[in-house]
C-alpha positions in Angstrom: 9.2 20.1 -56.5 8.4 18.1 -53.4 4.9 18.4 -52.1 4.5 18.7 -48.3 1.3 17.2 -47.0 -0.7 19.5 -44.7 -1.6 18.2 -41.3 -5.0 19.4 -40.0 -4.6 21.8 -37.1 -7.2 19.7 -35.1 -5.0 16.6 -35.4 -2.0 18.5 -34.1 -4.0 19.8 -31.2 -5.1 16.3 -30.3 -1.6 15.0 -30.5 -0.3 17.9 -28.3 -3.1 17.3 -25.7 -2.2 13.6 -25.6 1.5 14.3 -25.1 0.8 16.8 -22.3 -1.5 14.3 -20.6 1.2 11.6 -20.8 3.8 13.8 -19.3 1.4 14.8 -16.5 0.7 11.1 -15.7 4.5 10.4 -15.7 4.9 13.1 -13.1 2.3 11.5 -10.8 3.1 8.3 -9.1 0.7 6.1 -7.1 1.4 3.4 -4.6 -0.1 1.7 -1.5 1.4 2.9 1.7 0.9 1.6 5.3 0.3 3.8 8.3 4.0 3.7 9.3 5.3 4.5 5.8 5.9 0.9 4.7 8.2 0.2 7.6 8.6 -2.6 10.1 6.0 -3.7 12.6 7.4 -5.3 15.7 5.0 -7.9 17.2 5.3 -10.4 20.0 5.1 -14.1 19.1 1.5 -15.0 18.0 0.5 -11.4 18.6 -1.5 -9.4 16.1 -1.3 -5.9 14.6 -3.7 -3.9 12.5 -2.2 -2.1 9.5 -4.1 0.6 7.8 -3.4 1.0 4.0 -3.7 4.1 1.9 -3.5 4.9 -1.8 -0.8 7.5 -2.1 -0.4 10.1 -4.8 3.0 11.8 -5.1 3.5 14.7 -7.5 6.6 15.9 -9.3 7.5 18.7 -11.6 4.5 20.9 -12.5 1.9 18.2 -12.1 -1.3 18.8 -10.2 -3.3 16.4 -8.0 -5.7 14.2 -9.9 -7.1 12.9 -6.6 -8.0 16.5 -5.6 -9.4 17.4 -9.0 -11.5 14.3 -9.2 -12.9 14.7 -5.6 -11.1 11.5 -4.4 -11.9 7.9 -5.3 -15.0 6.0 -6.3 -13.3 2.6 -5.6 -10.0 1.0 -4.6 -8.7 -2.5 -3.7 -5.3 -3.1 -2.2 -3.7 -6.6 -2.2 -1.1 -7.7 0.4 1.0 -10.8 -0.5 3.5 -12.6 1.7 6.7 -12.6 -0.3 9.2 -14.2 2.2 8.5 -17.2 4.4 10.7 -17.9 7.4 10.2 -21.1 9.3 7.4 -19.5 11.3 6.0 -16.7 9.1 3.5 -14.0 9.9 0.1 -14.4 8.3 -2.9 -12.3 7.4 -5.9 -13.1 9.5 -8.4 -10.5 8.5 -9.0 -7.7 5.9 -11.5 -4.9 5.9 -12.3 -1.9 3.7 -12.5 1.6 5.2 -16.3 1.5 5.6 -16.6 5.3 5.8 -14.8 5.8 2.5 -16.2 2.8 0.7 -19.8 2.5 1.9 -20.9 0.4 -1.1 -19.9 -3.1 -2.0 -17.1 -4.8 0.0 -14.2 -6.5 -1.8 -12.4 -8.1 1.1 -10.8 -11.5 0.9 -8.2 -13.6 2.9 -6.6 -16.6 1.2 -6.4 -19.9 3.2 -3.2 -19.9 5.2 -3.0 -16.1 5.3 -0.4 -15.6 2.6 -2.5 -13.1 0.6 -5.5 -10.8 1.1 -7.5 -8.0 -0.5 -9.0 -5.0 1.2 -11.3 -2.4 -0.3 -14.5 -1.7 -2.0 -16.5 1.1 -3.7 -18.6 4.1 -2.7 -22.4 3.9 -2.8 -24.0 5.3 -6.0 -26.2 7.4 -3.8 -23.2 9.3 -2.4 -22.8 12.9 -3.6 -19.0 13.1 -3.2 -16.0 10.9 -3.5 -13.7 9.8 -0.7 -12.0 12.4 1.5 -8.4 13.2 0.5 -5.7 13.5 3.1 -3.2 16.2 2.2 0.2 15.4 3.7 2.1 18.1 1.9 2.0 20.1 -1.4 3.2 17.0 -3.3 1.6 14.1 -1.3 -2.0 13.0 -0.9 -3.6 9.9 0.4 -6.9 8.1 0.6 -7.6 5.4 3.2 -8.5 2.1 1.6 -8.7 -0.5 4.4 -6.9 -2.5 7.1 -5.1 -5.8 7.2 -4.8 -7.7 10.5 -1.6 -9.7 10.7 -0.5 -12.3 13.2 3.2 -12.7 13.9 4.9 -16.1 13.9 5.8 -18.1 16.9 9.6 -17.8 16.8 11.3 -14.6 17.8 13.8 -12.7 15.7 12.2 -13.8 12.4 10.9 -11.3 9.8 8.2 -11.7 7.2 8.0 -9.4 4.1 4.7 -8.5 2.5 4.2 -6.7 -0.8 1.4 -4.2 -1.3 0.2 -3.8 -4.9 -2.7 -3.4 -7.2 -4.8 -6.6 -7.7 -3.7 -8.0 -11.1 -5.9 -8.0 -14.1 -8.5 -5.7 -12.6 -9.7 -2.1 -13.0 -10.9 -1.4 -9.5 -9.1 1.8 -8.4 -11.1 4.6 -10.0 -11.4 8.3 -9.4 -14.8 9.7 -8.4 -15.7 12.3 -11.0 -14.7 10.8 -14.3 -13.9 7.2 -13.3 -10.2 7.5 -14.4 -8.6 4.0 -13.9 -5.4 4.2 -11.9 -4.6 0.5 -11.6 -1.8 0.4 -14.2 -0.1 3.3 -12.5 0.1 1.8 -9.0 3.7 0.8 -8.0 4.3 -2.2 -5.7 5.8 -1.5 -2.2 6.8 -3.7 0.7 6.6 -3.7 4.5 7.8 -6.2 7.1 6.5 -7.8 10.3 9.2 -8.8 12.8 8.5 -11.2 15.6 10.1 -9.8 18.7 11.2 -12.2 21.5 9.2 -12.2 24.7 10.7 -9.9 27.4 11.6 -13.0 29.5 13.4 -14.5 26.6 15.4 -11.4 26.0 16.3 -11.4 29.7 17.6 -14.9 29.5 19.7 -14.1 26.4 21.2 -11.1 28.3 21.9 -13.2 31.4 23.5 -15.9 29.4 25.7 -13.4 27.6 26.8 -11.8 30.8 27.7 -15.3 32.3 29.9 -16.1 29.2 31.7 -12.8 29.6 32.4 -13.5 33.3 33.7 -16.9 32.6 36.1 -15.6 30.0 37.4 -13.0 32.3 37.9 -15.6 35.1 39.9 -17.8 32.7 42.2 -14.9 31.8 
């Protein structure tokens, strides 16, 4: 007669709890999103634009908001990296944490040449609460992390792509109440900076095109 080993009920409970927690995590996604939804920023040659970056939580299924339950964040650092380089690329010239949300230590850095930068920090240990949580909808919540200032290239009609991601090999995006580490769950996203021609340049292009059309019609 085959003997069936008994499994302690406590062990089964732990396994079940772990499985449910894994499923809940799988139904929450995190990424860094810009103030225009990771779209395109149109900037004049050598002009600058300030881009605010948020940690975004998106819920699916029956999952609940960890950001809300944990009273926001204790710390977070976003990294922006230039991933395409046209002949005259845009560059990051400054990075700053959201000083209201992260009133403790700053973790801002801009690499020489402006191809990469970090923005973020942590809350003071004297604070009573975590960061404010912005509720966009029943399934989307955000926390403002910081701002990147980007200078466009000098040549019009060129586009530079930047990737927003978690800083590698770090554990610096933590919830407030229990210090849950979110870094490994943050998905990379991209946004673009397009150098738009000066209005006078656009006018010259338009005038040149109109002249070519007239010449063709005259020949016909």
